[in-house]
Residue, then its C-alpha position, 0 to 999 in steps of 0.5 A: m500500500s502507498p499512502g500519501l503524506t499522512e498527518s502523523e508524528s513523523a510528518q511533523h518533520v516534513p518541511g511546510h512547503r512539502h505539506e503545501l505541495y501535497r495540499l495543492n495537488r490533491a483532489l481531496t484538499r484536506p490533510q490525510q489522517p491515519a484514519d483514512l488508511v483504515g479501510a484499505v488496510s482492513f480490506l487488504m487484511g481480510d478474506e476478500a483480498s486473499y487472492i490479491t498479490g503484487q499490487e500497489l494500492v495508492v491511498n493518497g487523496g488523488f495526489v498528482l504532481h503536475 
């Protein structure tokens, strides 16, 4: 799974201009919270995903760098 820049303790060390870059280039402009990852993690850990292999699930609010 590839999460985007998530508001967390470790993200406090990311320079402010990088947070702004993510905010301006996401379809969803609110900051990504750890809770935004729960659904994807739950799915990947469940039986419904038991036949999924070698895939990248991007959970980043629609971030696209132009």
